[in-house]
N, C-alpha and C positions, 0 to 999 in steps of 0.2 A: 590356199590361194584359190580364189574364185575368178572366173573369166567374165568380163562384162558382156552383155547380150549382143546377139546377132540375129538378124531376121532369117537368114538361111544357114543351114548347117552342112558342113562337109566333114570329111574324116577328122577324127580327133587328133590333135597334136599334143603330145605329153611332154612335160618338163618337170623340174624340181626346183624348189626354193632352198635357201641355205640350211633350213632346219631339217631338210630331207623329205618334207611332205611333197607329194606329187600333185600335179594339177593337169587338167585336160582342157583344151580349148577347141571349140568347133570353128574352123576356118581361121584365117589370120586374125588374131585377136585385136579388138579395139582397146582392150585393156584387161588387166588382172588386178584383183583386190587382195591385199594382204597387209599384215602389220609389219612395221619396221623390224621387230624382234626376229621375224622369220627370215630376214635378209641380212642379219649381222654377218660379217665376214665376207660378203660378196662385194667385189670391187666393180663388177660390170653388171649391167642390166641383163636379166635372163632373156634369151632369144629363142625363137621358134622358127620353123620353116628352114631347117638346115643352117641356122645361124644368120639367116638373111633379115629377119624381122625382130627388132627389139620391142619387147612388151612395153606398153604404156602402163606404168604401175600406179594404181590408186592406193595410196598408203592410208591405212586405217588406224584409228585409236584402238585400245583394247576393248572399247565399247562398240567397235565396228563402225564408227563414224569417220567419214573422210577427213583427213588432215592435210594431205599433199598429193599432187599428181606429178609424176616425172617419167621421163623416158631416158634419163641420164642418172643412174644410181650413184656414180662417183661424185657428180656435182651435188646431189642431194646430201650425201654424207658430209661433204665439205661445207656446204652453204646452208641447206635447209634443215638438216638434222639438229644442229645446236639449238635452233629456235624451237623446233618441235619437242626436243628433249626438255628444254626449259619449261615449256608450257604444260607438257603432259606428266612430267615426273612428280609434281605435287598432287595431281589428280589421280594418278595410278601408281602409288608407291610400291605396290606388290609386284610390279612388272620391272624387268631390267631396263635401265637407261644408261648404258655405259658411256663414258666420255670418248672412248675409242671404238666406234662400231666396226671399224675395219678389222679389228683383231678379236672381237667378242664372239663367243659361240652363238650360233643361231638357235633359237628355241621357240617352242609354242607354249611354254609354261611360265607361270609366275616364279618369283624367287623362291617361294616355299617348295615348289616341285623341282626346282633346279637340279 
């Protein structure tokens, strides 16, 4: 996960996505970029600042292109993910696109490396 830019930097705040990969943000983040696969299994949006600030998630395709922006991961899984899955599953067949992202294991790998 990468954090979107800030003009000024303060102490890094560290968090983890569902795949276990860590990330650091300088200051209260304006956003973090990651793929949906790394968030499988998470029902709530990751937070920083002692749980006070929900990240704005810039969800990326496997080609690292933006596909969706959300601050409500639960709503994304229910409403946005089915469309994103439908659109990207054909383009990126080597990547996992489970019907139930709530219970799928988070990953950074394709199906081959699974």
